[in-house]
C-alpha positions in Angstrom: 77.1 284.5 143.5 78.4 286.8 140.7 82.0 285.8 139.9 82.6 289.2 138.2 83.4 291.0 141.6 85.3 288.1 143.2 85.1 286.7 146.6 87.5 289.1 148.4 85.4 292.1 147.1 82.2 290.4 148.1 83.6 289.7 151.5 84.6 293.4 151.9 81.0 294.5 151.1 79.4 292.0 153.5 82.0 293.1 156.2 80.9 296.7 155.8 77.3 295.7 156.2 78.1 293.6 159.3 77.9 296.7 161.4 74.3 297.4 162.5 74.6 301.2 162.0 76.1 300.8 158.5 73.4 298.3 157.6 70.7 300.8 158.7 72.3 303.6 156.6 72.5 301.3 153.6 68.9 300.1 154.0 67.8 303.8 154.4 69.6 304.8 151.2 68.1 301.9 149.3 64.6 302.8 150.4 64.7 306.5 149.6 62.5 307.8 146.9 61.9 311.5 147.4 65.1 313.2 148.5 65.2 316.8 149.8 67.9 319.1 151.1 67.4 321.7 153.8 69.6 324.7 153.6 70.8 327.0 156.4 67.7 329.2 156.1 65.4 326.2 156.5 64.3 326.2 152.9 63.5 322.8 151.5 64.3 321.8 147.9 64.3 318.6 146.0 67.6 317.1 145.1 68.6 314.1 143.0 69.9 312.0 145.9 70.0 312.0 149.7 72.2 314.5 151.5 74.6 313.3 154.2 72.6 315.5 156.6 69.4 313.7 155.8 71.1 310.4 156.5 72.4 311.7 159.8 68.9 313.0 160.8 67.4 309.6 160.0 70.0 307.6 161.9 70.7 309.8 164.9 67.6 311.9 165.1 69.8 315.0 165.2 70.1 317.7 162.6 73.9 317.9 163.0 76.2 315.6 161.0 78.2 313.5 163.4 81.7 312.2 162.8 80.3 308.7 163.5 77.8 308.8 160.7 80.5 310.3 158.4 82.8 307.5 159.2 80.1 304.9 158.5 79.4 306.5 155.2 83.1 306.5 154.4 83.3 302.7 155.1 80.2 302.1 152.9 81.7 304.2 150.1 85.1 302.5 150.3 83.3 299.1 150.1 81.6 300.3 146.9 78.1 300.2 148.5 77.5 303.9 148.5 78.3 306.6 146.0 78.7 310.3 147.1 78.9 313.5 145.2 79.3 317.2 146.2 76.5 319.4 144.8 77.0 323.0 145.9 76.9 323.0 149.7 75.4 319.5 149.9 77.1 316.1 149.9 74.6 313.8 148.2 74.8 310.1 148.6 72.9 307.0 147.3 73.2 303.3 147.4 75.3 302.1 144.5 72.9 300.4 142.2 75.7 298.3 140.5 76.9 296.7 143.7 73.4 296.4 145.1 72.5 294.3 142.0 75.7 292.3 142.4 74.9 291.5 146.0 71.4 290.5 145.1 72.7 288.0 142.6 
């Protein structure tokens, strides 16, 4: 295991992934290759990243962002596994490539 992040930090990441829903979200973000955003008018456009709404649709099957999915994304972000950035009306998120590589080591 990579000594650069330390055991407590590694344990925090694995604890975050210990929840089945968070693990599904993380796996979904790692597997995404062609992200899109859908605006209020139903227009689809490509974005450089996955929107929180797209994560919610994938996990819950609903178009509306739920507080549960938001909380899971927050936990993953605080553990350093997910990065998030506001782009206009969209919150874009992705698996953090740095911590993904560290966990793989």
